[in-house]
C-alpha positions in Angstrom: 13.8 52.4 -45.8 10.8 51.3 -47.9 11.9 47.7 -47.9 13.3 45.1 -45.5 15.6 44.7 -43.7 15.8 48.4 -43.0 12.1 48.8 -43.0 11.8 46.2 -40.2 14.4 48.0 -38.1 12.6 51.4 -38.5 9.4 49.7 -37.4 11.2 48.4 -34.3 12.5 51.9 -33.6 9.1 53.4 -33.8 7.7 50.7 -31.4 10.4 51.6 -28.9 9.4 55.3 -29.2 6.0 54.3 -27.8 7.6 53.2 -24.5 6.9 55.6 -21.7 9.9 57.8 -21.1 11.5 57.2 -24.5 11.7 60.5 -26.5 13.4 59.3 -29.7 15.1 56.3 -31.2 17.3 56.6 -34.3 18.6 54.0 -36.7 21.9 55.1 -38.3 22.7 52.8 -41.2 26.3 53.8 -41.6 28.1 54.5 -44.9 29.8 51.4 -46.4 32.2 53.3 -48.6 33.9 55.2 -45.8 37.4 53.8 -44.9 37.1 54.8 -41.3 36.9 52.8 -38.0 33.3 54.0 -37.4 32.1 52.7 -40.8 29.4 50.5 -39.2 25.8 51.2 -38.3 24.6 52.5 -34.9 21.5 53.3 -33.0 20.6 56.2 -30.7 18.0 56.1 -27.9 17.1 59.3 -26.1 15.1 59.3 -22.9 14.0 61.8 -20.3 17.1 61.4 -18.0 16.7 57.6 -17.8 20.1 56.1 -18.7 19.2 52.4 -18.0 16.1 52.7 -20.2 18.1 54.3 -23.0 20.7 51.6 -22.8 18.0 48.9 -22.8 16.3 50.3 -25.9 19.6 50.8 -27.8 20.8 47.3 -27.0 17.5 45.8 -28.0 17.6 47.5 -31.4 21.3 46.9 -31.9 20.8 43.1 -31.3 18.0 43.1 -33.9 20.4 44.9 -36.3 23.0 42.2 -35.8 20.4 39.4 -36.2 19.5 40.8 -39.6 23.1 41.4 -40.7 23.2 38.7 -43.5 20.0 40.1 -45.1 21.8 43.4 -45.6 24.1 41.8 -48.2 22.6 42.6 -51.6 21.9 39.8 -54.0 21.6 41.5 -57.4 22.1 40.2 -60.9 25.3 41.1 -62.7 25.3 43.2 -65.9 24.8 40.2 -68.3 22.0 38.7 -66.3 20.2 42.0 -65.7 20.2 42.9 -69.4 19.0 39.4 -70.3 16.1 39.8 -67.9 15.3 43.2 -69.2 15.1 42.0 -72.8 12.9 39.1 -71.9 10.6 41.1 -69.7 7.0 41.8 -70.8 6.7 44.7 -68.3 7.7 47.9 -70.0 9.6 50.1 -69.5 12.3 48.1 -67.7 14.6 50.3 -65.6 18.1 49.1 -65.2 19.6 50.9 -62.2 23.3 51.1 -62.8 24.3 50.9 -59.1 28.1 50.9 -59.8 27.9 54.3 -61.6 25.5 56.1 -59.3 26.0 59.8 -60.2 24.5 60.9 -56.9 27.3 59.1 -55.1 29.9 61.1 -57.0 30.8 58.7 -59.8 31.8 59.6 -63.3 28.5 59.0 -65.2 30.3 57.6 -68.2 30.3 53.8 -67.4 30.0 51.7 -70.5 29.3 48.2 -69.0 25.5 48.2 -69.4 25.7 49.9 -72.8 28.2 47.3 -74.1 26.0 44.5 -72.8 22.9 45.9 -74.4 24.7 46.0 -77.7 26.1 42.5 -77.3 22.7 41.1 -76.5 21.1 43.1 -79.4 18.6 44.9 -77.2 16.0 47.0 -78.9 14.3 50.2 -77.9 16.8 51.0 -75.2 18.0 54.3 -73.8 21.3 54.9 -72.0 22.5 58.3 -70.6 26.3 58.9 -70.6 28.2 62.0 -69.6 30.9 62.6 -72.3 31.7 66.1 -73.5 34.1 64.8 -76.1 31.4 62.6 -77.7 28.9 65.5 -77.6 31.4 67.7 -79.5 31.8 64.9 -82.1 28.1 64.6 -82.6 27.7 68.4 -82.8 30.4 68.7 -85.5 28.8 65.9 -87.5 25.4 67.6 -87.3 21.8 66.4 -86.9 20.8 63.7 -89.4 24.4 62.7 -90.1 26.3 59.5 -89.4 29.4 59.6 -87.3 31.8 57.3 -85.5 32.2 58.2 -81.9 34.3 57.1 -78.9 31.7 56.9 -76.1 32.2 56.7 -72.4 34.9 55.2 -70.2 37.2 58.2 -70.4 37.4 59.3 -66.8 39.1 56.4 -65.0 39.6 52.7 -65.1 36.7 51.7 -62.9 33.8 52.4 -65.3 34.7 50.5 -68.5 36.5 51.3 -71.7 35.3 53.7 -74.4 33.1 52.1 -77.0 33.8 53.0 -80.7 30.4 53.1 -82.3 28.9 54.1 -85.6 26.0 56.4 -84.7 23.3 58.5 -86.3 22.9 61.9 -84.8 19.2 62.3 -83.9 19.1 65.5 -82.0 21.3 68.2 -80.4 20.0 70.5 -77.7 21.4 73.0 -75.1 20.6 70.5 -72.3 18.4 72.9 -70.4 15.1 71.7 -69.0 12.5 72.4 -66.3 11.7 69.7 -63.8 8.0 68.8 -63.5 6.6 66.9 -60.5 8.5 64.3 -58.5 11.9 65.7 -57.3 13.0 69.3 -57.7 9.7 70.5 -59.2 10.1 73.8 -60.9 13.9 73.8 -60.8 15.7 74.4 -64.1 18.5 71.9 -64.8 21.4 72.2 -67.2 23.1 69.1 -68.6 25.3 71.2 -70.9 25.2 70.6 -74.6 23.4 67.3 -75.2 23.2 65.0 -78.2 21.0 62.0 -78.8 22.6 59.5 -81.1 21.4 56.1 -82.1 23.2 52.9 -82.8 21.8 49.4 -83.4 18.4 50.4 -82.1 19.8 52.0 -78.9 19.4 55.7 -78.1 22.4 57.2 -76.3 21.9 60.5 -74.6 25.3 62.2 -74.4 25.6 65.1 -72.0 28.4 67.5 -71.2 27.5 67.6 -67.5 26.6 64.5 -65.5 23.2 64.6 -63.8 21.2 62.2 -61.6 18.1 61.0 -63.4 15.6 62.4 -60.9 13.1 63.8 -63.3 11.3 62.4 -66.4 11.8 65.8 -68.1 15.5 65.0 -68.6 14.5 62.5 -71.4 11.4 64.3 -72.6 13.5 67.5 -73.1 15.5 65.6 -75.8 12.5 64.1 -77.5 12.4 60.7 -75.7 9.1 59.7 -74.0 10.2 57.3 -71.2 6.9 55.4 -71.2 7.4 54.4 -74.8 10.8 52.7 -74.3 11.5 49.1 -73.7 14.6 49.5 -71.5 16.0 52.6 -69.8 19.5 52.4 -68.1 19.8 55.0 -65.3 23.0 55.8 -63.4 21.4 55.9 -60.0 20.7 53.8 -57.0 17.8 55.7 -55.3 17.3 59.2 -56.8 15.5 57.8 -59.9 12.7 56.2 -58.0 10.5 59.2 -57.4 10.2 59.8 -61.1 10.5 56.3 -62.6 8.7 54.0 -60.1 5.3 55.3 -61.2 5.9 54.5 -64.8 8.2 51.4 -64.6 6.9 48.0 -65.6 9.9 46.5 -63.8 13.0 47.8 -61.9 16.2 45.8 -62.0 19.0 46.9 -59.7 22.3 45.9 -61.4 25.4 44.7 -59.6 27.5 46.7 -62.0 31.2 47.6 -61.6 32.2 51.1 -60.6 33.1 53.4 -57.6 29.6 53.0 -56.1 29.4 49.2 -56.7 27.8 47.1 -54.0 30.7 44.7 -54.4 32.8 46.1 -51.6 35.5 43.5 -52.1 36.9 45.5 -55.0 37.9 48.4 -52.6 41.0 48.4 -50.5 39.8 49.2 -47.0 42.6 49.8 -44.5 41.0 51.5 -41.5 37.9 49.6 -40.7 37.7 47.5 -37.5 36.3 44.1 -36.7 32.5 44.1 -36.0 31.8 45.0 -32.4 29.0 46.2 -30.2 29.6 49.1 -27.8 27.2 51.2 -25.8 28.0 54.8 -24.8 26.1 57.3 -22.7 25.8 60.9 -23.9 
């Protein structure tokens, strides 16, 4: 809601709320991943027992919604282009938002697409967080300061890439417990489970036993990584990361990455959604 086209619709709703007799106007964006007939957006206008006025406001806003429909289709770079842009950027740190593996949406947290591309394009000073208890155990057995070959990520399903077999140096092992400071969840203690930081080809990989949205900078600081000092940080999030990372980011690149929360809805098999229609109901 901080950017168009949704920002424009909210401004319209607020203008309608200034009309005499209008009590409230709501924009409901819908949930694109639901395979239900009511998948689409809607608007709600509440008046002081004036049905024609409510209908008029709802119809006006709904028409505006439909006018903007094409602008709601995201146009984001794919993984290869996003990583290339991040490497070439002079604005550090560059945040790569792994939209396809958005942990807050319930995904696995172990996608390997961006990590693989960072390695292929020989990125430097990059950080990736991956939930992988098996890899954590392997790093722990090897011990801090040791070299070890690990199979990393891609172990949960077929939507988030394949495991990557990487030769890594074990940099740090922690209990994964940290205290949030500022931004989201201030003062709340988090637990990522046992956590290992390994490095391969100049890329730091934070391996956690428990997947966790990146809503606080202390997640990285707790394992000895200062976010402001990194060139590229890949975060498995679509929105939750912004409160913490927008203030320090030189650039944010949302990535059209594969995964269960991907913006590419064509990869999902919807069976229950209806054709687009406009209906008005009185409550």
